[in-house]
MIDOSE-1310 file (N, C-alpha, C; in nm, 2 decimals, decimal comma, always signed):
residues 88
xxxx	+18,81/-7,29/-4,21/+18,69/-7,29/-4,31/+18,68/-7,15/-4,36; +18,67/-7,14/-4,49/+18,64/-7,02/-4,56/+18,50/-7,03/-4,62; +18,42/-6,93/-4,59/+18,28/-6,92/-4,64/+18,25/-6,79/-4,71; +18,19/-6,79/-4,82/+18,15/-6,67/-4,89/+18,00/-6,68/-4,92
xxxx	+17,93/-6,57/-4,89/+17,79/-6,56/-4,91/+17,76/-6,47/-5,03; +17,69/-6,52/-5,13/+17,65/-6,45/-5,25/+17,50/-6,43/-5,26; +17,46/-6,31/-5,29/+17,32/-6,28/-5,29/+17,29/-6,19/-5,42; +17,18/-6,22/-5,48/+17,13/-6,15/-5,60/+17,01/-6,07/-5,56
xxxx	+17,02/-5,94/-5,59/+16,91/-5,84/-5,55/+16,84/-5,78/-5,67; +16,71/-5,75/-5,66/+16,64/-5,67/-5,76/+16,53/-5,60/-5,68; +16,53/-5,46/-5,70/+16,43/-5,38/-5,63/+16,43/-5,40/-5,48; +16,55/-5,40/-5,42/+16,57/-5,42/-5,28/+16,52/-5,55/-5,22
xxxx	+16,50/-5,65/-5,30/+16,46/-5,78/-5,26/+16,57/-5,88/-5,30; +16,60/-5,98/-5,21/+16,69/-6,08/-5,24/+16,62/-6,19/-5,33; +16,67/-6,21/-5,45/+16,61/-6,31/-5,54/+16,66/-6,45/-5,50; +16,79/-6,46/-5,48/+16,84/-6,60/-5,44/+16,98/-6,57/-5,38
xxxx	+17,02/-6,67/-5,30/+17,15/-6,67/-5,24/+17,21/-6,80/-5,23; +17,34/-6,81/-5,20/+17,41/-6,93/-5,18/+17,53/-6,90/-5,10; +17,58/-7,01/-5,03/+17,70/-7,00/-4,95/+17,80/-7,10/-5,01; +17,92/-7,06/-5,03/+18,03/-7,14/-5,08/+18,13/-7,17/-4,97
xxxx	+18,16/-7,29/-4,95/+18,26/-7,33/-4,84/+18,39/-7,38/-4,91; +18,50/-7,35/-4,85/+18,63/-7,39/-4,91/+18,72/-7,43/-4,80; +18,77/-7,55/-4,79/+18,86/-7,60/-4,69/+19,00/-7,62/-4,74; +19,03/-7,57/-4,87/+19,16/-7,59/-4,93/+19,27/-7,51/-4,86
xxxx	+19,39/-7,54/-4,89/+19,50/-7,47/-4,84/+19,55/-7,35/-4,93; +19,46/-7,31/-5,02/+19,49/-7,20/-5,11/+19,50/-7,06/-5,03; +19,54/-6,96/-5,10/+19,55/-6,83/-5,04/+19,40/-6,77/-5,04; +19,38/-6,67/-4,96/+19,25/-6,60/-4,95/+19,20/-6,56/-5,09
xxxx	+19,29/-6,50/-5,17/+19,25/-6,45/-5,30/+19,21/-6,56/-5,39; +19,28/-6,67/-5,39/+19,24/-6,79/-5,47/+19,10/-6,84/-5,42; +19,08/-6,84/-5,29/+18,95/-6,89/-5,24/+18,84/-6,80/-5,28; +18,86/-6,67/-5,28/+18,76/-6,57/-5,33/+18,72/-6,60/-5,47
xxxx	+18,83/-6,60/-5,56/+18,80/-6,62/-5,70/+18,74/-6,76/-5,73; +18,78/-6,86/-5,66/+18,72/-6,99/-5,68/+18,57/-6,99/-5,64; +18,54/-6,93/-5,52/+18,40/-6,92/-5,48/+18,32/-6,84/-5,57; +18,37/-6,73/-5,63/+18,30/-6,65/-5,72/+18,27/-6,73/-5,85
xxxx	+18,37/-6,81/-5,89/+18,34/-6,89/-6,01/+18,23/-6,99/-5,98; +18,22/-7,05/-5,86/+18,12/-7,14/-5,83/+17,98/-7,07/-5,82; +17,98/-6,95/-5,77/+17,85/-6,87/-5,76/+17,80/-6,84/-5,91; +17,89/-6,80/-5,99/+17,85/-6,77/-6,13/+17,80/-6,89/-6,20
xxxx	+17,86/-7,01/-6,18/+17,82/-7,13/-6,24/+17,68/-7,17/-6,18; +17,66/-7,16/-6,05/+17,53/-7,19/-5,99/+17,42/-7,10/-6,03; +17,45/-6,97/-6,05/+17,35/-6,87/-6,09/+17,34/-6,85/-6,24; +17,42/-6,93/-6,31/+17,43/-6,92/-6,46/+17,46/-6,77/-6,51
xxxx	+17,57/-6,72/-6,45/+17,61/-6,58/-6,49/+17,75/-6,58/-6,55; +17,78/-6,48/-6,63/+17,91/-6,46/-6,68/+17,99/-6,41/-6,56; +18,12/-6,43/-6,56/+18,21/-6,38/-6,45/+18,22/-6,23/-6,46; +18,20/-6,17/-6,34/+18,21/-6,02/-6,34/+18,35/-5,97/-6,34
xxxx	+18,37/-5,85/-6,38/+18,49/-5,78/-6,39/+18,52/-5,71/-6,26; +18,64/-5,72/-6,21/+18,67/-5,65/-6,08/+18,72/-5,51/-6,12; +18,64/-5,41/-6,10/+18,68/-5,27/-6,12/+18,76/-5,22/-6,00; +18,83/-5,11/-6,01/+18,91/-5,06/-5,90/+18,82/-5,03/-5,78
xxxx	+18,70/-4,98/-5,80/+18,61/-4,95/-5,69/+18,57/-5,08/-5,62; +18,54/-5,18/-5,70/+18,50/-5,31/-5,65/+18,61/-5,37/-5,56; +18,73/-5,36/-5,61/+18,85/-5,42/-5,53/+18,87/-5,34/-5,40; +18,86/-5,21/-5,41/+18,88/-5,13/-5,29/+18,77/-5,16/-5,18
xxxx	+18,65/-5,17/-5,23/+18,54/-5,19/-5,13/+18,56/-5,33/-5,07; +18,60/-5,43/-5,15/+18,62/-5,57/-5,10/+18,73/-5,57/-5,00; +18,84/-5,49/-5,02/+18,95/-5,49/-4,93/+18,91/-5,43/-4,80; +18,83/-5,32/-4,80/+18,79/-5,25/-4,68/+18,69/-5,33/-4,60
xxxx	+18,59/-5,39/-4,66/+18,48/-5,45/-4,59/+18,46/-5,60/-4,60; +18,55/-5,67/-4,68/+18,53/-5,81/-4,71/+18,39/-5,83/-4,77; +18,34/-5,73/-4,85/+18,21/-5,74/-4,91/+18,21/-5,64/-5,02; +18,14/-5,68/-5,13/+18,13/-5,59/-5,25/+18,01/-5,62/-5,33
xxxx	+17,98/-5,53/-5,42/+17,86/-5,55/-5,51/+17,91/-5,54/-5,65; +17,86/-5,63/-5,73/+17,88/-5,62/-5,88/+17,75/-5,58/-5,95; +17,76/-5,46/-6,01/+17,65/-5,40/-6,09/+17,66/-5,44/-6,24; +17,57/-5,38/-6,32/+17,57/-5,41/-6,46/+17,70/-5,37/-6,52
xxxx	+17,77/-5,27/-6,47/+17,90/-5,22/-6,52/+18,01/-5,33/-6,51; +17,99/-5,42/-6,42/+18,09/-5,53/-6,39/+18,07/-5,65/-6,48; +17,95/-5,65/-6,55/+17,92/-5,77/-6,64/+17,92/-5,73/-6,78; +17,97/-5,82/-6,87/+17,97/-5,80/-7,01/+17,83/-5,82/-7,06
xxxx	+17,77/-5,93/-7,02/+17,63/-5,97/-7,06/+17,53/-5,88/-6,98; +17,41/-5,88/-7,04/+17,30/-5,81/-6,97/+17,26/-5,90/-6,85; +17,23/-5,83/-6,74/+17,18/-5,91/-6,62/+17,04/-5,87/-6,59; +16,96/-5,96/-6,53/+16,82/-5,93/-6,50/+16,79/-5,90/-6,35
xxxx	+16,89/-5,85/-6,29/+16,88/-5,81/-6,15/+16,96/-5,68/-6,13; +16,95/-5,62/-6,01/+17,02/-5,49/-5,99/+17,17/-5,51/-5,95; +17,20/-5,60/-5,86/+17,34/-5,63/-5,83/+17,36/-5,77/-5,77; +17,48/-5,81/-5,77/+17,52/-5,94/-5,71/+17,62/-5,89/-5,59
xxxx	+17,58/-5,94/-5,47/+17,67/-5,90/-5,36/+17,74/-6,02/-5,31; +17,87/-6,01/-5,28/+17,94/-6,12/-5,22/+18,00/-6,07/-5,09; +18,01/-6,16/-4,99/+18,06/-6,12/-4,86/+18,13/-6,24/-4,80; +18,25/-6,22/-4,75/+18,32/-6,32/-4,67/+18,26/-6,33/-4,53
xxxx	+18,20/-6,44/-4,50/+18,14/-6,45/-4,36/+18,22/-6,54/-4,27; +18,32/-6,61/-4,31/+18,41/-6,68/-4,22/+18,54/-6,71/-4,29; +18,65/-6,68/-4,21/+18,78/-6,71/-4,27/+18,86/-6,80/-4,17; +18,96/-6,86/-4,22/+19,04/-6,95/-4,14/+19,11/-6,88/-4,02
C-alpha cells in the first residue's frame, strides 16, 4: 500500500488535507505523480512544477512543499505540502 498525505497551509494553519492510497503495481515515481494529480483535482488546483529544490527535498525526506513559485496560477494559500506516509 502506498499512501501520500497532502496538506494546504496558510498562516501556519492547515486549511485542508487528504490522503491518497494506491495499490497499483506502478513504480514509486508513477504513484507519486498519480497521487499529486488526484490531490490537485480534489483541491481544484493547477499541477505544480517540480523545481530542482523541490525534487531534492522530496528525494531526501519523502516530503516537499510547493510554494507560489511552483504554480503558474495564483494560489490563495502559502504552500501545499506532500508527504509519503506509507510505501510497499
